[in-house]
C-alpha positions as CSV (number, residue, x, y, z in Angstrom):
1,X,-3.3,-28.6,48.3
2,X,-6.5,-28.2,46.0
3,X,-6.3,-25.3,43.9
4,X,-8.4,-23.0,41.4
5,X,-8.9,-21.0,38.8
6,X,-11.8,-18.4,39.8
7,X,-12.9,-15.4,37.8
8,X,-12.5,-12.1,39.6
9,X,-15.9,-10.8,41.6
10,X,-16.2,-7.5,43.1
11,X,-16.3,-9.4,46.6
12,X,-12.8,-10.3,46.2
13,X,-11.6,-6.7,46.7
14,X,-10.4,-6.7,50.4
15,X,-8.7,-10.2,49.8
16,X,-7.1,-8.9,46.6
17,X,-5.7,-5.9,48.4
18,X,-4.3,-7.9,51.1
19,X,-2.7,-10.2,49.1
20,X,-1.3,-7.4,46.6
21,X,0.1,-5.5,49.7
22,X,1.7,-8.6,51.5
23,X,3.7,-9.4,47.7
24,X,4.3,-5.7,46.6
25,X,7.8,-5.8,47.2
26,X,7.9,-9.7,45.7
27,X,5.9,-8.4,42.6
28,X,8.0,-5.3,41.8
29,X,11.1,-7.1,42.0
30,X,10.1,-8.9,38.7
31,X,7.5,-6.5,37.2
32,X,6.3,-2.6,37.0
33,X,5.2,-1.2,39.8
34,X,1.5,-0.2,40.4
35,X,1.0,3.2,41.4
36,X,0.4,4.0,44.7
37,X,-3.2,4.7,44.7
38,X,-3.7,0.9,43.5
39,X,-2.9,0.3,47.5
40,X,-5.8,1.2,49.3
41,X,-9.6,0.6,49.6
42,X,-10.8,2.7,46.7
43,X,-7.9,1.9,44.5
44,X,-8.3,-1.4,44.4
45,X,-11.7,-1.5,43.9
46,X,-11.5,1.1,41.0
47,X,-9.1,-1.8,40.0
48,X,-12.0,-4.3,40.3
49,X,-14.6,-2.5,39.0
50,X,-12.1,-1.8,35.6
51,X,-11.4,-5.5,35.4
52,X,-14.9,-6.5,35.4
53,X,-15.7,-3.6,32.9
54,X,-13.3,-5.4,30.4
55,X,-14.5,-8.8,31.3
56,X,-18.4,-7.5,30.2
57,X,-16.8,-6.0,26.8
58,X,-15.0,-9.5,26.1
59,X,-11.5,-7.9,26.4
60,X,-10.2,-9.0,29.5
61,X,-10.8,-12.6,31.5
62,X,-9.4,-12.0,34.9
63,X,-9.2,-14.8,37.5
64,X,-7.8,-15.2,40.8
65,X,-5.7,-18.5,41.9
66,X,-7.4,-19.9,45.2
67,X,-6.4,-22.9,47.4
68,X,-9.5,-24.8,48.9
69,X,-9.8,-22.1,51.6
70,X,-10.5,-19.4,49.1
71,X,-7.1,-17.7,49.8
72,X,-5.5,-15.7,46.9
73,X,-2.2,-17.5,46.0
74,X,-2.1,-15.6,42.6
75,X,-3.5,-14.1,39.7
76,X,-3.5,-14.7,36.2
77,X,-5.8,-13.1,33.2
78,X,-6.2,-13.7,29.7
79,X,-6.0,-10.2,28.5
80,X,-6.0,-7.9,25.1
81,X,-8.6,-10.2,23.5
82,X,-9.2,-9.3,20.1
83,X,-12.2,-11.0,18.6
84,X,-11.1,-10.0,14.9
85,X,-7.4,-11.4,14.9
86,X,-8.7,-14.2,17.4
87,X,-5.7,-13.3,19.4
88,X,-4.8,-12.3,23.0
89,X,-2.1,-12.2,26.0
90,X,-1.7,-14.1,28.9
91,X,-0.2,-12.4,32.2
92,X,0.2,-13.9,35.6
93,X,1.9,-13.3,39.1
94,X,2.3,-15.9,42.0
95,X,2.6,-14.9,45.9
96,X,6.1,-15.1,46.9
97,X,5.1,-18.2,49.2
98,X,3.5,-20.3,46.8
99,X,6.2,-20.1,43.7
100,X,7.7,-23.2,42.7
101,X,4.4,-25.3,43.1
102,X,3.1,-25.2,39.4
103,X,0.3,-22.5,40.0
104,X,1.7,-20.3,37.0
105,X,1.6,-23.5,34.7
106,X,-1.8,-24.6,36.0
107,X,-3.3,-21.1,35.6
108,X,-1.7,-20.5,32.3
109,X,-3.1,-24.1,31.0
110,X,-6.6,-22.9,31.8
111,X,-6.6,-19.8,30.5
112,X,-5.2,-21.2,27.2
113,X,-8.5,-23.5,27.4
114,X,-10.5,-20.4,28.0
115,X,-9.1,-18.5,25.1
116,X,-9.8,-21.6,23.0
117,X,-13.3,-22.8,23.8
118,X,-14.8,-19.2,25.1
119,X,-12.9,-16.7,22.9
120,X,-11.9,-18.8,19.6
121,X,-8.6,-17.5,19.9
122,X,-5.8,-18.9,17.5
123,X,-3.3,-17.4,19.4
124,X,-1.9,-16.3,22.2
125,X,1.2,-14.1,23.8
126,X,2.8,-13.7,26.6
127,X,6.2,-11.3,27.6
128,X,8.6,-12.6,30.1
129,X,11.8,-11.1,31.4
130,X,15.4,-12.4,29.9
131,X,16.2,-12.8,33.8
132,X,13.0,-14.4,34.6
133,X,13.6,-18.2,33.6
134,X,10.9,-19.4,35.6
135,X,8.4,-17.6,33.7
136,X,9.8,-18.6,30.5
137,X,10.0,-22.5,31.6
138,X,6.0,-21.7,32.5
139,X,5.6,-20.4,28.7
140,X,7.3,-23.3,27.1
141,X,5.5,-26.0,29.1
142,X,2.4,-25.0,27.7
143,X,3.5,-24.6,24.4
144,X,4.5,-21.3,23.8
145,X,7.7,-20.5,21.4
146,X,9.8,-17.5,21.9
147,X,9.2,-15.2,18.9
148,X,10.7,-12.0,19.9
149,X,13.2,-9.8,21.6
150,X,11.7,-6.3,23.5
151,X,15.0,-4.3,24.5
152,X,14.2,-1.7,27.1
153,X,10.8,-3.0,27.5
154,X,9.9,-2.5,31.2
155,X,10.9,-0.4,34.2
156,X,11.5,-2.7,37.1
157,X,13.1,-2.1,40.4
158,X,15.2,0.7,39.7
159,X,16.2,-1.0,36.3
160,X,15.4,-0.7,32.3
161,X,14.9,-4.4,31.9
162,X,14.7,-6.4,28.4
163,X,12.2,-9.2,27.8
164,X,11.3,-12.0,25.4
165,X,8.1,-12.3,23.6
166,X,6.5,-15.6,23.2
167,X,3.4,-16.7,21.0
168,X,1.1,-19.9,21.5
169,X,-0.8,-21.0,18.5
170,X,-3.6,-22.5,20.0
171,X,-4.4,-25.3,17.5
172,X,-0.9,-26.6,17.6
173,X,-1.1,-27.5,21.6
174,X,-0.4,-30.9,23.1
175,X,-1.6,-31.5,26.4
176,X,1.0,-30.1,29.3
177,X,2.4,-33.2,31.4
């Protein structure tokens, strides 16, 4: 399967809503639930418009992970871009049927390159649940090191969860194998 990381665009709204609805329960088992008003045509359009406005300000690089047929397989964002501190954060979500295929690893690698080359970032942060070994592995494969512990960081699936904080110093990166 050929996979590409593509900048989010307004014409993706309907397909993105379908993707988010299809994977809602899956995502909510790992990350904080979105507000109910996100899950309709107006909500998703507002979300896309917000992402694109933040992109234009240089604060967010919102992407979709798509296959050769333009089917959305996941999302990956470089966010909290701070040009003064030369830092940002990475987050991703992969559709349930597309996990364990290296998509998060690929997207993270590409976003690190974008952070380095487009935004001249020197460090990128990420957070992963203490129970999410797959995300922890993705981050470590891409050169992230665990730098902190965030107790009671998020509310997921009716539970308060702890997370680890990770940081990648981009200039120290070696190629992902």
